[in-house]
N, C-alpha and C positions, 0 to 999 in steps of 0.2 A: 504494499500498500505505500503509496506517495503521499505526502504530506506537503502541503501547499504555505510556502511562507509566506508571511506579509511582509511587505516591500514599505518602509516608513522612511519618506523623505521629509525633513521638517521644511524645506524650502518650496514645498508645493503650496501651503499656505502661505499667500504675502501678507495680508492683513484684514480685519474685521471691518464691514462697512457698518458707519453708524448713521443713520438717516432719523428721521422721525417715525417713519413706518417701521425700520429695522427695531426702534427701542420699543415700541408697544408690541412686537411679536417676542421680544424677550421675555414678558411674562407670560407667553406661552409656550416658554422653552424652545424657542425656535431662534438660531442664530445665522446670521448671514457672513460671508468671507469671500473675499477675492482669492481664487487660485489660480494655478497656471493653465495655461490653455489645453495642454497636451495630458493633464490628470484627469482619470478616471473615478469612478463613484467609490470603487472598491480601496483605491490608494487615499482619497480624500477620508474615507471612514477611518482607515488603519490610522493614519496620521493624527486625526481628530481624537480617536479615541487614546492613543498613546502619550500626546502631549498634554491633553486637558484633564486623562483619566476619567474619563466618562463613558458612559454606553450611548452610542448612537441607535435613534429609531429608523429614521428615514432620512435619505439625501434626496435634495433635486438640485440639478445642476441645469445652466443656462449660458450660452455663449451671448453676451450682450453686443447689440451691433455698434459700429461707430458713430458717434455724434459729430453734426457740422458747428463747428464755432466761427463766429466772424469778431476779430479785432480790427477795428477801425475799417481798412478798405481789403483787408487779407480774409481768406477764408483756408480754414483747415479741417482736418479730423482729428477726434482725438482717438487714442489708442484703442483698440477692442479688446478685451478682457472677458472672463469666464466667471460666473458669480456662483456661489455652492448656497444654498439654503438648508441646514442642517436641525433637525428635529431630535432633542434628545427625549429618553426617558423620563419619566416624571420625579424620580428620585435625585436626578444629576442636574446641576447648573455650571454653568461658566460664569468667573468673575471678571467682567471685561472692565468695569471701572471701580475707582478706589473709593471707599466709604468716607 
């Protein structure tokens, strides 16, 4: 029987996304992180569980599209990134803010 070894790379998770909507979702034990574009759900789950010592219930990922930004007369695009929305089991939490 071959056992699968979980690949844990701490650089998969770049930073948590903090907005009004995501801070409201923290009450429902749902957290939002910016992750690398090539990472998959299994890698994200293993990394979150290892770094924060929690159990992940569900993961949703989405590739965020470019946004067009205008500064003066110049137009450009923001970089494209991948967002992971992580739902934890009820007994676990991640402390993102200092009290």
